[in-house]
C-alpha positions as CSV (number, residue, x, y, z in Angstrom):
1,M,-9.4,3.6,9.3
2,N,-7.1,6.3,9.6
3,M,-5.3,6.4,6.4
4,K,-1.4,7.1,8.3
5,A,0.9,3.9,8.9
6,K,1.1,3.1,12.6
7,V,2.3,-0.1,14.3
8,Q,2.5,-0.2,18.0
9,Y,5.6,1.8,19.3
10,N,6.1,4.2,16.0
11,D,9.6,4.0,16.2
12,L,10.4,5.0,12.7
13,V,7.7,6.9,10.5
14,G,7.7,8.3,7.1
15,T,6.2,8.3,3.6
16,A,5.6,5.5,0.7
17,A,4.9,6.4,-3.0
18,A,4.8,3.3,-5.9
19,D,3.6,3.2,-9.0
20,I,1.1,0.7,-10.3
21,S,2.6,-1.7,-12.5
22,D,1.5,-1.3,-16.1
23,F,0.0,-4.9,-16.5
24,Y,-2.8,-3.7,-13.8
25,L,-3.2,-0.5,-16.1
26,N,-1.7,1.9,-13.9
27,S,-5.1,1.3,-11.4
28,L,-5.0,-0.8,-8.1
29,N,-9.2,-1.0,-9.3
30,D,-8.5,-3.0,-12.4
31,Y,-5.9,-5.4,-10.6
32,L,-9.0,-6.0,-8.6
33,K,-11.0,-6.6,-11.4
34,Q,-8.4,-8.9,-12.7
35,R,-7.6,-10.9,-9.7
36,Y,-10.8,-11.4,-8.0
37,P,-13.8,-12.6,-10.3
38,N,-16.2,-11.7,-7.3
39,F,-15.1,-8.2,-6.7
40,D,-18.1,-5.9,-7.5
41,W,-15.9,-3.3,-10.2
42,N,-20.0,-1.5,-10.5
43,R,-19.8,-1.0,-6.5
44,Y,-16.2,-0.4,-5.4
45,Y,-13.3,1.3,-6.6
46,C,-10.4,1.2,-4.8
47,V,-8.4,4.4,-4.0
48,G,-5.6,2.5,-2.0
49,C,-3.9,-0.2,0.0
50,S,-2.9,-0.8,3.1
51,F,0.0,-3.3,4.1
52,Y,0.9,-4.7,7.2
53,A,4.2,-6.9,7.9
54,S,5.7,-8.7,11.2
55,Y,9.1,-10.1,11.3
56,G,8.6,-11.4,7.7
57,Q,6.7,-14.0,8.2
58,Y,2.7,-12.8,8.4
59,A,2.2,-10.1,5.7
60,S,-1.8,-8.9,5.1
61,V,-3.1,-6.4,3.0
62,S,-6.4,-4.3,2.3
63,F,-7.6,-2.3,-0.4
64,I,-9.3,0.9,0.5
65,C,-12.5,1.4,-1.7
66,N,-14.9,3.9,-2.6
67,D,-18.8,2.0,-1.8
68,K,-20.8,4.3,-4.5
69,I,-23.7,2.7,-3.6
70,E,-23.5,3.5,0.6
71,S,-21.2,6.5,-0.2
72,K,-18.6,5.6,2.2
73,Y,-15.1,4.0,2.2
74,C,-14.5,0.3,3.2
75,R,-11.4,-1.8,3.4
76,I,-11.6,-5.1,1.3
77,S,-9.5,-8.0,2.0
78,P,-7.8,-10.5,0.0
79,S,-9.6,-14.2,1.6
80,K,-6.6,-16.4,-0.2
81,E,-3.1,-15.5,1.2
82,F,-1.1,-12.6,0.2
83,T,2.0,-12.9,0.3
84,L,5.1,-10.5,-0.1
85,Q,6.0,-11.6,-3.8
86,D,1.7,-11.0,-4.6
87,F,2.0,-7.4,-2.7
88,F,5.2,-5.7,-4.5
89,E,4.1,-7.6,-8.3
90,L,1.7,-4.9,-8.4
91,F,4.0,-2.2,-8.4
92,K,6.8,-1.3,-10.9
93,R,8.7,1.0,-8.6
94,F,7.9,1.1,-4.6
95,S,9.4,3.4,-2.0
96,I,9.4,4.3,1.8
97,V,11.2,6.6,3.4
98,M,10.6,6.6,7.7
99,T,13.0,8.7,10.2
100,T,12.5,8.8,13.6
101,E,10.2,11.3,15.4
102,G,11.2,14.8,14.3
103,H,13.3,14.2,11.7
104,V,10.6,13.8,8.8
105,D,11.1,17.1,7.4
106,I,15.2,16.4,6.6
107,E,16.6,16.6,3.1
108,V,19.9,14.7,2.1
109,D,22.1,16.0,-0.7
110,E,23.0,13.5,-3.0
111,K,26.7,14.3,-2.6
112,D,26.8,13.5,1.1
113,D,25.4,9.8,-0.4
114,I,27.9,7.6,1.0
115,T,28.7,3.5,0.7
116,I,29.5,1.5,3.5
């Protein structure tokens, strides 16, 4: 799995940043241990997550984990429905910035904010 977000056309590209909820000790690994009793936290260590949504109707999440036994990375996905609310409850703050290609490195000064 390439660790870069992509969709069919990539009309917008960018970055994401998040602070994990304090309820999970700021750790996706702790979240998995709390929510999924069959998550083998002795074998897998969660280092990230991947989220996909389409038209606000469909959403999926997977967790990128280091398999400490096989010495490789794998994706672990919940078998039960994972809602948008479930996803956003993982975080106390979540930020996404996207631009059209070629504008990824621009900066906009706060004094140039315009409210419409």
